[in-house]
C-alpha positions in Angstrom: -0.4 0.0 -0.3 1.0 3.6 -1.0 1.8 5.9 1.6 -0.2 8.8 3.1 1.9 11.3 1.3 1.2 9.6 -2.0 -1.9 7.8 -1.6 -4.3 11.2 -1.2 -2.8 11.7 -4.5 -4.1 8.5 -6.2 -6.7 11.2 -7.9 -4.6 12.9 -10.0 -3.3 10.6 -12.6 -6.7 8.5 -12.4 -8.7 12.5 -13.6 -5.8 13.4 -15.4 -6.5 9.3 -17.6 -10.0 10.6 -17.4 -9.7 13.2 -19.4 -6.6 12.0 -21.5 -9.3 9.4 -23.0 -12.0 11.6 -22.8 -10.3 14.5 -24.7 -9.1 11.5 -27.5 -12.6 10.5 -28.3 -13.5 13.9 -29.1 -10.7 15.2 -31.2 -11.5 11.1 -32.8 -14.9 12.0 -33.1 -14.9 15.1 -34.8 -12.6 13.1 -36.9 -14.8 10.1 -38.2 -18.8 12.1 -37.8 -17.4 14.8 -39.9 -17.6 13.6 -43.3 -20.8 11.0 -42.4 -22.6 13.8 -41.0 -22.3 15.7 -44.7 -20.7 18.4 -42.8 -22.2 17.9 -39.1 -21.0 17.9 -36.1 -24.2 16.6 -34.0 -22.9 13.7 -32.6 -20.1 15.8 -31.6 -22.1 18.1 -29.8 -24.1 14.7 -28.4 -21.3 13.3 -27.0 -19.4 16.2 -25.6 -23.4 16.6 -24.0 -23.0 13.4 -22.5 -19.7 13.4 -20.8 -20.7 17.2 -19.2 -23.6 15.2 -17.9 -21.6 11.8 -17.5 -19.5 14.7 -15.3 -22.4 15.9 -13.0 -23.1 12.6 -12.6 -19.7 11.4 -11.2 -19.8 14.2 -8.7 -23.1 13.2 -7.0 -21.6 9.3 -6.9 -18.0 10.4 -5.9 -20.0 12.3 -2.7 -23.1 10.4 -2.0 -22.7 8.5 1.7 -21.8 5.5 2.5 -24.3 4.5 4.8 -26.9 4.9 1.5 -25.4 2.1 0.1 -25.4 0.5 3.8 -29.1 1.4 5.1 -31.3 -1.7 5.9 -29.1 -3.8 5.0 -28.2 -2.8 1.3 -31.7 -2.5 0.7 -31.5 0.8 -1.9 -29.5 -1.1 -3.2 -31.0 -4.6 -4.1 -34.4 -2.2 -5.1 -31.9 -0.8 -7.7 -30.9 -4.1 -9.4 -34.6 -5.6 -9.7 -34.6 -2.1 -11.2 -32.1 -3.2 -13.3 -33.0 -7.0 -14.1 -36.8 -5.1 -15.1 -35.4 -3.3 -17.9 -33.2 -6.0 -19.5 -35.8 -7.9 -19.0 -37.9 -4.8 -20.6 -35.9 -5.0 -23.4 -36.7 -8.4 -24.7 -40.5 -6.4 -25.7 -39.0 -4.2 -28.3 -37.6 -5.3 -32.4 -34.3 -6.6 -33.2 -31.2 -3.6 -33.7 -28.6 -4.9 -35.6 -29.9 -9.2 -34.5 -30.0 -7.9 -30.6 -31.9 -6.8 -27.9 -30.0 -3.7 -26.0 -32.2 -1.0 -26.1 -34.4 0.2 -24.0 -37.3 3.5 -25.7 -39.1 5.6 -23.4 -40.7 8.6 -24.5 -39.0 11.5 -23.9 -35.5 10.1 -23.3 -34.8 8.5 -26.6 -33.6 4.6 -25.8 -30.8 2.8 -24.0 -28.6 0.1 -22.6 -29.7 -1.0 -19.6 -27.0 -3.1 -19.7 -24.9 -0.3 -19.3 -26.7 0.4 -15.6 -26.4 -3.3 -14.7 -22.4 -2.8 -14.5 -22.2 -0.7 -11.4 -25.4 -1.6 -10.2 -24.1 -5.1 -9.8 -20.5 -4.5 -7.8 -22.6 -2.3 -5.7 -24.8 -5.4 -5.2 -22.0 -8.2 -4.7 -19.7 -5.5 -2.5 -22.8 -5.4 0.0 -23.1 -9.2 -0.9 -19.5 -9.8 0.3 -19.6 -7.1 3.0 -22.7 -8.5 4.7 -21.7 -12.8 4.5 -17.7 -12.0 4.1 -17.7 -14.7 7.2 -19.4 -17.3 4.9 -18.1 -16.0 0.8 -15.6 -19.6 1.3 -18.8 -21.5 1.4 -19.8 -23.2 -1.5 -23.9 -22.1 -0.5 -22.9 -18.4 0.1 -19.6 -17.9 -1.9 -20.4 -19.7 -5.5 -24.6 -20.3 -5.3 -25.2 -16.7 -3.8 -22.9 -14.8 -5.3 -23.3 -16.7 -8.6 -26.9 -16.3 -8.6 -27.0 -12.5 -7.9 -23.6 -12.6 -10.7 -26.3 -14.8 -13.1 -29.5 -13.2 -13.8 -27.7 -10.0 -15.3 -24.8 -11.6 -17.3 -27.7 -14.7 -19.0 -30.6 -11.7 -19.5 -27.3 -9.5 -21.5 -26.0 -13.2 -22.9 -29.5 -14.0 -24.5 -30.0 -10.3 -26.2 -27.3 -10.9 -28.0 -25.0 -8.4 -26.8 -22.2 -12.0 -25.7 -19.8 -9.0 -25.4 -20.9 -7.4 -22.4 -22.3 -10.1 -20.7 -18.8 -11.5 -21.2 -17.3 -8.8 -20.2 -19.1 -8.5 -17.8 -19.0 -11.4 -15.9 -14.8 -11.4 -16.2 -15.3 -8.0 -14.2 -17.7 -10.1 -11.3 -15.4 -13.1 -11.1 -12.1 -10.8 -10.5 -14.0 -9.1 -8.2 -15.6 -11.6 -6.4 -11.8 -13.1 -5.9 -10.6 -10.4 -4.1 -14.0 -11.1 -1.6 -13.1 -13.5 -0.4 -14.6 -16.3 -3.3 -12.0 -19.7 -3.4 -10.5 -19.8 -6.3 -11.7 -23.3 -7.5 -15.8 -22.0 -7.6 -14.3 -18.6 -9.7 -12.5 -22.1 -12.1 -15.9 -23.9 -12.4 -17.6 -20.2 -13.5 -14.9 -20.2 -16.0 -15.9 -23.4 -17.2 -19.5 -23.3 -17.3 -18.8 -19.7 -19.2 -17.0 -20.7 -21.6 -18.9 -23.6 -22.6 -22.2 -21.6 -22.8 -20.2 -19.1 -24.9 -19.1 -21.7 -27.2 -22.7 -23.1 -27.7 -24.3 -19.6 -27.6 -21.5 -18.6 -30.3 -22.4 -22.1 -32.5 -25.9 -21.7 -32.2 -26.1 -17.9 -34.0 -24.1 -18.0 -37.3 -22.9 -14.3 -37.6 -20.5 -14.8 -34.4 -19.9 -18.3 -35.6 -18.4 -16.5 -39.1 -16.3 -13.7 -37.4 -14.5 -17.3 -35.3 -13.8 -18.5 -38.5 -12.9 -14.9 -39.7 -11.3 -13.8 -36.8 -8.7 -17.8 -37.2 -8.1 -16.9 -41.5 -8.3 -13.4 -41.8 -7.2 -12.6 -44.8 -9.9 -15.9 -46.4 -12.5 -13.8 -45.0 -11.7 -10.0 -45.7 -14.9 -9.3 -48.2 -16.8 -11.0 -45.4 -17.2 -11.9 -41.4 -13.5 -10.3 -41.1 -13.8 -7.2 -42.9 -13.7 -4.9 -40.5 -11.3 -6.3 -38.6 -9.5 -6.2 -42.2 -9.7 -2.9 -42.9 -9.0 -2.4 -38.9 -5.4 -3.8 -40.1 -4.5 -1.5 -42.6 -5.6 1.9 -40.8 -2.6 0.8 -38.4 0.0 0.0 -41.0 -0.8 3.4 -42.6 -0.7 4.8 -39.7 3.0 4.4 -38.8 4.3 5.9 -35.9 3.1 9.7 -36.0 0.0 9.0 -37.9 -1.8 10.4 -41.1 -2.4 13.5 -39.4 -6.7 14.5 -38.4 -8.7 14.3 -40.8 -6.6 12.7 -43.4 -7.0 8.7 -43.0 -9.0 6.9 -45.7 -10.0 3.1 -44.0 -12.8 5.4 -41.3 -14.8 5.8 -44.5 -14.5 2.0 -44.9 -15.1 0.3 -42.0 -18.3 -0.2 -40.3 -18.8 2.0 -37.3 -15.6 3.7 -37.4 -17.0 6.0 -34.7 -18.2 3.1 -32.0 -16.5 0.0 -31.9 -14.1 0.2 -34.6 -12.8 3.8 -33.3 -9.3 3.0 -32.1 -8.4 2.0 -35.9 -9.3 6.0 -36.9 -7.1 6.8 -34.0 -3.9 5.1 -35.0 -3.8 6.0 -38.9 -4.6 9.5 -38.4 -2.6 9.8 -34.8 -0.3 7.2 -35.5 1.5 4.0 -32.7 2.7 7.0 -30.3 -1.2 7.9 -29.6 -2.6 4.2 -29.8 -0.3 3.2 -27.3 -1.1 6.4 -24.7 -4.3 5.6 -24.9 -3.2 1.9 -23.5 -1.4 3.3 -20.9 -4.2 5.8 -19.7 -6.1 3.1 -19.0 -2.8 0.9 -17.4 -2.8 4.1 -14.9 -6.6 3.2 -14.2 -6.2 -0.2 -14.0 -2.9 0.6 -11.3 -4.6 3.2 -9.3 -8.0 1.1 -9.8 -6.2 -1.3 -7.2 -4.4 0.6 -4.9 -7.3 3.0 -4.2 -8.5 -1.3 -3.6 -5.0 -1.8 -1.0 -6.1 1.4 0.9 -9.8 0.6 1.7 -10.2 -0.3 5.2 -13.4 -3.3 4.2 -13.9 -5.4 2.6 -17.1 -4.2 0.8 -14.8 -0.5 -0.1 -12.4 -3.4 -2.0 -14.5 -5.3 -3.6 -16.2 -2.1 -5.0 -13.3 -0.6 -6.4 -11.8 -3.5 -7.5 -15.1 -4.6 -9.3 -15.5 -0.6 -10.6 -12.2 -0.3 -12.2 -12.5 -4.5 -14.4 -16.2 -2.7 -15.7 -14.1 -0.1 -16.6 -10.4 -2.0 -18.0 -11.6 -4.9 -19.4 -14.2 -4.1 -22.7 -11.3 -1.1 -22.9 -8.5 -4.3 -23.6 -11.1 -6.2 -24.8 -12.4 -3.5 -27.4 -8.8 -3.1 -28.5 -7.8 -6.5 -29.2 -10.8 -6.7 -31.4 -9.4 -3.9 -33.4 -5.6 -5.4 -33.6 -7.2 -8.6 -34.9 -6.0 -10.6 -31.6 -9.2 -11.3 -30.3 -12.7 -12.3 -32.6 -14.8 -9.7 -33.2 -17.3 -9.1 -30.3 -19.4 -5.8 -31.2 -18.1 -3.5 -27.6 -17.4 -0.1 -27.8 -14.3 1.5 -26.4 -15.0 3.3 -23.0 -14.4 7.4 -22.4 -13.9 7.3 -26.5 -16.3 5.2 -28.3 -19.1 7.2 -29.6 -22.6 6.1 -27.5 -24.1 8.3 -24.6 -25.3 5.5 -22.2 -21.4 4.0 -22.2 -20.3 7.3 -21.9 -22.0 8.7 -18.6 -22.2 5.2 -16.5 -18.5 4.6 -17.6 -18.3 8.0 -15.9 -20.7 6.9 -13.4 -18.3 4.3 -12.8 -16.1 7.3 -12.0 -17.4 8.6 -9.5 -18.0 5.6 -7.1 -14.3 4.7 -7.6 -14.0 8.2 -5.8 -16.6 7.9 -4.1 -14.1 4.6 -2.8 -11.4 6.7 -2.6 -12.1 9.1 -0.5 -13.2 6.4 2.4 -9.2 4.9 2.4 -7.1 4.8 5.2 -5.0 7.1 3.0 -7.8 9.9 4.2 -8.5 8.8 7.7 -5.2 8.3 9.2 -4.6 11.8 7.9 -7.4 13.1 9.5 -6.5 11.4 13.2 -3.4 12.9 13.1 -4.8 16.9 12.5 -7.1 16.3 15.7 -4.1 14.7 17.5 
């Protein structure tokens, strides 16, 4: 654990990394959407508004008293959990978009993805459960059955939407969190086996996703089919080289589908080069490291587990997205947090940052400081 002197400064690299990613995202979005919107910056304006809203919500959540999380053994968190499950079920009543039922439509509010809300809510509920039953987490009934019912309901609903990428990343983040909370390793491994098996069955039953796996195994042979996005993304990396072609000068963004959402990293690589690509990786690594140090300074299992879980729901999808764009992982359809266009993902990722800051304010770095001042 860091000394108090450096521990109190953890918020600096965290917020600098977040600000950097948001800035790069806006620059990349301006470049990738201007040509597709007939000279309009409509998407850029929407994303900027999302940042303002997200930062405000993040500030609110960073200041919430943790007594709200523990009120009557976390009853408010359980209400939020039930509400999220209801929203995820509601998704199935809407017509699919691109074969998936991720969205709900609310008059006056537009469409949003409940799966994004589910990420932080699930981490809060699992952290609360770990706090209440910390002495029983190594038992099969409480440590495996209890935690996996909580996790499984949400992950499976997202999986059957069929948003397999989000389900996989949320499942991984949850297992990382539970391993830190104290669940036995062999219980985690059982879940990994079942998860991989279920994912394989789901992919086999879905021709579109099965073709993506085949394309991943031989991208050259599928460059005009299921591997088209990844093949064009690699061409963008090759075109960008070290310092990029220059803002607005990229050509591959005109050919890569969803260049401003799932594949925005390739547009950045082409126009800003390898230097910027690696800087983005470094920024996510900084968030991961800061999250770990915040967890190390936590005073109880609730805050420790929550810090790890919130960090994981941000960095796991980020590294999966980058793996997809660089063709080191099969195509999953995940956005790049804080960079890709998309209001729901942006606002809820910033909310997770706000909750992480809330945990930071309750670490031992601050409590020891206050004790010395009173003395």
